[in-house]
C-alpha positions in Angstrom: 92.9 96.2 65.7 96.2 94.6 66.6 96.8 91.6 68.8 98.8 93.6 71.1 96.0 96.2 71.7 93.5 93.4 72.2 95.8 91.8 74.7 96.2 95.1 76.6 92.4 95.6 76.7 92.0 92.1 78.0 94.6 92.7 80.7 92.9 95.9 81.7 89.5 94.1 82.0 91.1 91.5 84.2 92.7 94.2 86.4 89.3 95.9 86.8 87.6 92.6 87.6 90.3 91.9 90.2 89.9 95.3 91.8 86.1 95.0 92.0 86.4 91.5 93.6 89.1 92.6 96.1 87.3 95.7 97.2 84.0 93.9 97.6 85.6 91.3 99.8 87.6 93.7 101.9 84.7 96.1 102.6 82.4 93.2 103.6 84.9 91.4 105.8 86.2 94.4 107.8 84.5 95.0 111.1 81.6 97.4 111.1 77.9 97.3 110.3 76.3 99.9 108.0 72.9 99.4 109.6 74.3 100.2 113.0 76.0 103.3 111.6 72.7 104.4 110.1 70.4 103.7 113.0 72.8 104.1 115.9 73.5 101.7 118.7 70.2 102.4 120.5 68.1 101.1 117.6 65.8 98.1 118.3 66.9 94.7 116.9 63.7 94.5 114.8 64.4 97.8 113.2 67.9 96.8 112.4 66.8 93.5 110.8 64.1 95.2 108.8 66.6 97.7 107.4 69.1 95.0 106.7 66.5 93.1 104.7 65.5 96.3 102.8 69.1 96.9 101.8 69.8 93.3 100.9 72.5 92.9 103.5 70.8 89.8 104.9 71.7 87.8 101.8 74.7 85.5 101.7 77.9 87.1 100.7 78.1 85.1 97.5 74.6 86.2 96.5 75.5 89.9 97.2 78.6 89.5 95.1 76.7 88.0 92.2 74.1 90.8 92.4 77.0 93.4 92.4 78.6 91.8 89.3 75.2 91.7 87.6 74.7 95.4 88.3 78.1 96.2 86.9 77.2 94.3 83.7 74.2 96.6 83.3 76.4 99.6 84.2 74.5 100.0 87.4 76.7 100.9 90.4 73.8 100.5 92.8 72.4 102.9 95.4 73.9 104.6 98.4 73.0 102.8 101.6 72.7 106.2 103.4 70.4 108.3 101.2 69.4 105.7 98.6 70.6 107.9 95.7 72.2 106.2 92.7 75.9 105.8 93.2 76.5 107.2 89.7 74.8 110.4 90.6 76.9 110.7 93.8 80.1 110.2 91.9 79.1 112.7 89.2 78.7 115.4 91.9 82.1 114.8 93.3 84.1 114.0 90.2 84.5 117.5 88.7 86.2 118.7 91.9 88.7 115.8 91.8 89.4 116.3 88.1 90.0 120.0 88.7 92.4 119.3 91.5 94.3 116.5 89.7 94.7 118.5 86.4 95.9 121.6 88.3 98.4 119.6 90.3 99.6 117.8 87.1 100.0 121.1 85.2 101.8 122.6 88.2 104.1 119.6 88.4 105.0 119.8 84.7 105.5 123.6 84.8 108.0 123.1 87.7 109.7 119.8 86.6 110.5 120.4 83.0 112.3 123.7 83.3 114.0 122.6 86.5 115.1 119.3 85.0 116.4 120.8 81.8 118.2 123.5 83.7 119.8 120.9 86.0 121.0 118.9 83.0 122.4 122.0 81.4 124.2 123.1 84.6 125.3 119.6 85.5 127.7 119.5 88.5 127.0 123.1 89.5 125.1 124.5 92.4 122.1 124.9 90.2 122.1 121.2 89.6 122.6 120.4 93.3 119.7 122.8 94.2 117.4 121.1 91.8 118.2 117.7 93.1 117.8 118.9 96.7 114.3 120.1 95.7 113.6 116.7 94.2 114.8 114.9 97.4 112.8 117.2 99.7 109.6 117.0 97.5 109.7 113.2 97.4 110.4 112.9 101.1 107.4 115.1 102.3 104.1 113.1 102.6 100.9 114.9 101.7 99.5 114.5 105.3 102.5 116.5 106.6 103.0 119.1 103.8 99.3 120.0 103.7 98.9 121.1 107.4 102.3 122.8 107.1 101.1 124.9 104.2 97.8 125.6 106.1 99.8 126.9 109.1 102.0 129.1 107.0 99.7 130.6 104.3 96.3 130.4 106.0 96.8 130.8 109.7 100.0 132.9 110.0 99.9 134.9 106.8 96.1 134.8 106.1 96.6 134.7 102.3 94.6 131.7 101.4 91.5 129.9 102.8 92.0 126.9 105.1 89.6 124.5 103.5 86.7 124.1 101.2 86.3 125.1 97.5 84.0 128.1 97.5 86.5 130.8 98.2 89.0 132.5 95.8 92.3 130.7 96.1 90.9 127.6 97.6 92.6 125.4 94.9 96.1 126.8 95.5 97.2 124.9 98.6 95.6 121.5 97.7 97.2 121.7 94.2 100.6 122.6 95.6 100.4 119.8 98.1 99.4 117.2 95.6 101.7 118.4 92.8 105.0 118.9 94.8 105.9 115.2 95.0 105.1 114.6 91.4 107.1 117.6 90.3 110.1 116.4 92.3 110.0 112.9 90.7 109.5 114.4 87.2 112.3 116.8 87.6 114.8 114.0 88.4 113.5 112.0 85.4 113.7 115.0 83.0 117.3 115.6 84.1 118.4 112.0 83.7 116.6 111.7 80.3 118.0 114.9 78.9 121.6 114.0 80.0 121.2 110.7 78.2 120.0 112.3 75.0 122.8 114.9 75.1 125.3 112.0 74.6 123.7 111.0 71.3 125.7 111.4 68.0 123.1 113.7 66.4 123.4 116.2 69.3 127.2 116.3 68.9 126.7 116.9 65.2 124.3 119.7 65.8 126.6 121.2 68.3 129.5 121.0 65.8 127.4 122.8 63.3 127.2 125.8 65.7 123.7 125.3 67.0 123.2 127.2 70.3 122.9 125.2 73.6 119.4 126.6 74.2 118.2 125.3 70.8 119.9 122.0 71.4 118.1 121.6 74.7 114.6 122.8 73.9 114.2 121.9 70.3 116.1 118.6 70.0 117.1 117.0 73.4 113.9 117.7 75.3 111.6 116.4 72.6 113.4 113.0 72.4 113.8 112.9 76.2 110.0 113.1 76.8 109.2 109.4 76.2 110.3 108.2 79.6 108.7 111.3 81.2 105.4 110.4 79.5 105.7 106.9 81.0 106.3 108.3 84.4 103.4 110.7 84.2 101.1 107.8 83.3 102.3 105.6 86.1 102.2 108.4 88.6 98.6 109.3 87.9 97.6 106.4 90.2 99.7 108.0 92.9 98.2 111.4 92.1 94.7 110.0 92.6 95.8 108.1 95.7 97.3 111.2 97.1 94.1 113.1 96.4 92.4 111.0 99.0 94.7 112.4 101.7 94.9 115.9 100.3 91.1 116.3 99.9 90.6 115.1 103.4 93.2 117.5 104.8 91.7 120.5 103.0 88.1 119.5 103.0 88.0 119.5 99.2 84.7 118.0 98.0 86.0 115.4 95.6 86.1 111.7 95.2 88.9 111.3 97.8 86.9 112.9 100.7 83.8 111.0 99.5 85.7 107.7 99.7 86.8 108.5 103.3 83.3 109.5 104.3 81.8 106.4 102.8 84.4 104.1 104.5 83.6 105.6 107.8 79.8 105.2 107.2 80.3 101.6 105.8 78.4 102.8 102.6 79.6 99.8 100.6 78.2 100.7 97.1 79.7 104.2 97.2 83.1 102.9 98.3 83.0 100.3 95.5 82.0 102.9 93.0 84.8 105.3 94.0 87.5 102.6 93.8 86.2 101.3 90.5 86.1 104.8 89.0 89.7 105.6 90.1 90.8 102.2 88.7 89.1 102.8 85.4 90.8 106.2 85.1 94.2 104.8 86.0 93.9 102.0 83.4 92.6 104.4 80.7 95.5 106.8 81.3 98.0 104.1 81.1 96.5 103.0 77.7 96.6 106.7 76.6 100.2 106.8 77.6 101.0 104.0 75.2 99.2 105.8 72.4 101.1 109.0 73.2 104.3 107.1 72.6 103.3 106.8 69.0 102.6 110.5 68.7 105.9 111.4 70.4 108.0 109.0 68.3 106.5 107.6 65.1 109.1 104.8 65.2 107.1 103.2 68.0 103.9 101.4 66.8 100.9 100.3 68.7 101.0 96.8 67.3 
């Protein structure tokens, strides 16, 4: 194992430790009492104190932090304060829905961005190019919390084609995936265009063109393959934004994934579940960035891991 890979793994561990510490402190320092949220304002002080002791919330903050880290070392995320179920079980129930939404949104973004970016590069300076870049600008400019309700109004309430929310009806995935994938598609399309244009200036492209190779073959067989490296980087970096956007998108559409679970847990001051959600998202983000580095080697053998 190379020194570079070990260094990357060490950096990832430090990032995850920092995320755990920061989230723990932020949740415990913000106003709000989970005991009051569970029992209500009319509960007797004795009942509140008994529940606080049962949940371990009466311990000093430093002791709670040490207990939390000790649990993580044993791969124990704790138990939900609301229903006393293991946090891992709660996350396992919601994770498949988020994975389904994120993968669908990513595939949709790639299916839109790659042809659009290549076409814009091929038709540089034309109306096609201008239209593609206009789509990119509009897609980046529209936040999920605005685009989602707009799509609901158009396709659910006015046209009646798709369900408003939930995940148990045919077509429930369409609107959340479009909402989540539009901004990523817009960013990727611009990157694909810029990367393809840069590759088209290379000497080997001029040589292939001089030998009579068609423009379509130049673009799809030669230019695009070598232009994918920066696109892979962007996809890896944007995954965090994709998961972050899933929090808003799942809340808007009532999608039963990690994002909506995170919002519900914050509102209920369910500390262990909030920490588990953020930790899981962070682990996925770090893992995908590491996989992106490895994908570099597959895309271009000249780039080594170490």
